[in-house]
N, C-alpha and C positions, 0 to 999 in steps of 0.2 A: 311261791318259791323264794328262797332266801339267798343271801350272799354268804359265802363261806370260803375257807381256805382249801387249797388243793392238798389232798392227803396221799400217802403212799398207797392206800387202798385204791384210790382213783387211778394211779399209775398201773397198778396190778390189774385193772380192768382192760388195759391195752397191751400189757406184757405179761408173760408168765413169771411166776416167782423165780424159777430157775434162770430165766433171761435176766431179770433185774439183779439177782444175786451175782451172776457172772459179770455183767457190765459194771456193777458197783465195785467188785473186786479188781477189775481191770482199770477202772477210773481212779481208784483211791491210791494216791501216792503217799510217801512217807510224810508224816506230820501234816496231812491234809484233812480238812473237814469233809464230811460227806458231800460229794458233788451233786447228789440228787437234790438236796435242799437248795443249792445254788441255782439249779435250773428251774426249780419250782418258783423261787423268788423272781428270777429273771423273766419267766413267761407271765407270771402274775403281774409284774410291773408293765410288761408289754400290753396285756389286756386292759389294765387300768388306764394306761395311756390312750388306748383306742376309745375307751369309754369317756374319758375326760376330753377327748378331741371333739366331742359333740357337746355344745353348750347346753343342750336340752337334757343331758344326762347328769345324774348325781353319783358321786362315788360313795361306796359303803366304807365300813371300818377298814383301817390299814391292813393290807395283806389279804383282803377278801375280794372275790369276784362273784358275779351272779351265777347261780346254779346252772343255768343253761349254757354258760361258757366254759364250764369245767371240762367237758368232753373234748371240745376243740383245743383247749389249752393243754390237756394231757397229750393229745396227738403231737403237739409241737414239742413238748418235753421229751417224748420218746425219741423223736428225731435228734434233738440236741444231745441226749445221752449217747445215742449211737454214733453221732458225728465225732464225739470226743475220742472215741476208740479208733482213731486212724481213719475216720470217715467210712467205716464198714457198716453198711446197713443190712440188717437181717430182714430182708423185704423182697422175697422172690417174685411177687406179682406186683410190686410197686404200690401195694395197698396203703402202706404207712406213708409213703411219699405223697400219694394223692390225698390222704386224710390231712396231712400237714398243709398242703396247698389249699384245701377247702377251709381249714381252720383260719388261715391267713385271710382268705376272702371274707369269712364271717367277721373277723375283727375289722376289716376295712368297711364292711357294711354297717357295723356298729358305729364306727366313727362318722359315717355319712348319714346316720339316722335311718338307715333302711332295714335294720334288724333291731327289733324292740327288746329292751332288757327291762327287768323289773326294778322298781325303786327300792333302794336299800331300807331296811328297818332303822338302821343307825347311819345317818348321813355324816360323812367325814368332813372335817374342816380343812383338809389337805388342799393346798393350792398347787395346781399343775401349770407349768408355764409361767410366763411373766406378763404383766399387764401391758397393753398396747399404749404407746404414748399418743396423746392428742394435743394438737396445736390449734390455738385459736388466735385470731388477730382482729384488731379493730377494723371496722370498715373504713375505706378511704374517705377523707373529708372532701376531697375535690375530685370531680370527674375529669376525664381526659379533655373533653371539649371546653372545660372551664379554664384550662391552662394555656390556651392559645395566646401567644404574644409575650409570654414570660421568659 
């Protein structure tokens, strides 16, 4: 399996074309860029953060995630799209809400190293987070018992 970007076709695997078109028209304000792309980038960054949260994982090329995380990430994107429209979820049986909850659990498992992801073909040199400081000190020259009477 490979690492790749989330596409609109992936979103259409979880929403109908009519739904996506309707939400897109409701979401798009004057002089705004397509909000769907924003949510794809946002959730991709969330997934990459979870991946990088485990030192055993490597990140792939910028903007890509493992194939096996595409579905869970799309579940999160669908909820984000719907939340932007006044918080109205088209989810009569709470199936989408449950899918999003499961997706977050999967990302948490990735971070803990409990959900295996494949190594990317192209490893990114992107640095996530900041290095931890380390402090070292010279060992004391005198022990406490050697200082009696001073």
